MIDOSE-1310 file (N, C-alpha, C; in nm, 2 decimals, decimal comma, always signed):
residues 48
menl	+0,08/-0,12/+0,00/+0,00/+0,00/+0,00/+0,08/+0,13/+0,00; +0,21/+0,12/+0,04/+0,29/+0,24/+0,05/+0,34/+0,28/-0,08; +0,34/+0,19/-0,18/+0,39/+0,22/-0,32/+0,28/+0,27/-0,41; +0,17/+0,31/-0,36/+0,06/+0,35/-0,45/+0,09/+0,48/-0,52
gylf	+0,17/+0,56/-0,46/+0,22/+0,69/-0,53/+0,30/+0,66/-0,65; +0,39/+0,56/-0,64/+0,47/+0,53/-0,76/+0,38/+0,46/-0,87; +0,28/+0,38/-0,83/+0,19/+0,32/-0,92/+0,11/+0,43/-1,00; +0,06/+0,52/-0,92/-0,02/+0,63/-0,98/+0,07/+0,72/-1,08
agyv	+0,19/+0,75/-1,03/+0,28/+0,83/-1,12/+0,32/+0,75/-1,25; +0,34/+0,62/-1,24/+0,37/+0,54/-1,36/+0,25/+0,54/-1,45; +0,13/+0,53/-1,39/+0,01/+0,53/-1,47/-0,01/+0,66/-1,54; +0,01/+0,77/-1,48/+0,00/+0,90/-1,54/+0,10/+0,92/-1,65
vvwf	+0,23/+0,88/-1,63/+0,33/+0,89/-1,73/+0,29/+0,81/-1,85; +0,25/+0,69/-1,83/+0,21/+0,60/-1,95/+0,10/+0,67/-2,03; +0,00/+0,73/-1,96/-0,11/+0,79/-2,03/-0,06/+0,91/-2,11; +0,03/+0,99/-2,05/+0,08/+1,11/-2,12/+0,16/+1,07/-2,24
llfg	+0,24/+0,96/-2,23/+0,31/+0,91/-2,34/+0,22/+0,86/-2,45; +0,11/+0,79/-2,41/+0,02/+0,74/-2,51/-0,05/+0,86/-2,58; -0,09/+0,96/-2,51/-0,16/+1,07/-2,58/-0,06/+1,15/-2,66; +0,06/+1,16/-2,62/+0,16/+1,23/-2,70/+0,19/+1,15/-2,83
ymfs	+0,20/+1,02/-2,82/+0,22/+0,94/-2,94/+0,10/+0,95/-3,04; -0,02/+0,95/-2,98/-0,14/+0,96/-3,07/-0,14/+1,10/-3,13; -0,11/+1,21/-3,06/-0,10/+1,34/-3,12/+0,00/+1,34/-3,23; +0,12/+1,28/-3,21/+0,22/+1,28/-3,31/+0,17/+1,20/-3,44
isrr	+0,11/+1,09/-3,42/+0,05/+1,01/-3,53/-0,05/+1,10/-3,61; -0,13/+1,17/-3,54/-0,24/+1,25/-3,60/-0,17/+1,36/-3,68; -0,07/+1,43/-3,63/+0,00/+1,53/-3,71/+0,06/+1,47/-3,83; +0,13/+1,36/-3,82/+0,19/+1,30/-3,94/+0,09/+1,26/-4,04
qknl	-0,03/+1,21/-4,00/-0,13/+1,17/-4,09/-0,18/+1,29/-4,17; -0,20/+1,41/-4,10/-0,25/+1,53/-4,17/-0,14/+1,57/-4,27; -0,01/+1,57/-4,23/+0,09/+1,60/-4,33/+0,09/+1,51/-4,45; +0,07/+1,38/-4,43/+0,07/+1,29/-4,54/-0,05/+1,31/-4,63
ekei	-0,17/+1,35/-4,57/-0,29/+1,38/-4,65/-0,26/+1,50/-4,74; -0,20/+1,60/-4,68/-0,16/+1,72/-4,76/-0,07/+1,68/-4,88; +0,03/+1,60/-4,85/+0,13/+1,56/-4,95/+0,06/+1,48/-5,06; -0,03/+1,39/-5,02/-0,10/+1,31/-5,12/-0,18/+1,40/-5,21
qmlk	-0,25/+1,50/-5,15/-0,33/+1,59/-5,23/-0,25/+1,67/-5,33; -0,13/+1,71/-5,28/-0,04/+1,79/-5,36/+0,01/+1,70/-5,48; +0,04/+1,57/-5,45/+0,08/+1,48/-5,56/-0,03/+1,46/-5,66; -0,15/+1,44/-5,61/-0,26/+1,43/-5,70/-0,28/+1,55/-5,79
dmkk	-0,27/+1,67/-5,73/-0,28/+1,79/-5,81/-0,17/+1,80/-5,92; -0,04/+1,76/-5,88/+0,07/+1,76/-5,97/+0,05/+1,67/-6,08; -0,01/+1,55/-6,05/-0,04/+1,45/-6,16/-0,14/+1,50/-6,25; -0,25/+1,56/-6,20/-0,35/+1,61/-6,28/-0,30/+1,72/-6,37
daln	-0,22/+1,81/-6,32/-0,16/+1,92/-6,40/-0,06/+1,87/-6,51; +0,01/+1,76/-6,48/+0,10/+1,70/-6,57/+0,03/+1,63/-6,69; -0,09/+1,58/-6,66/-0,16/+1,51/-6,77/-0,24/+1,61/-6,86; -0,26/+1,73/-6,81/-0,33/+1,83/-6,89/-0,24/+1,91/-6,98
């Protein structure tokens, strides 16, 4: 029972890391979507 503080701290750290990772993945996905759209536009312009 005396180590509950460490357990809670570890739990909080894991959740912060998880949310940070999810935020990072979300940003990368948005950047990839922009790049895909740019490539589609370049392809369309090259074919015209």
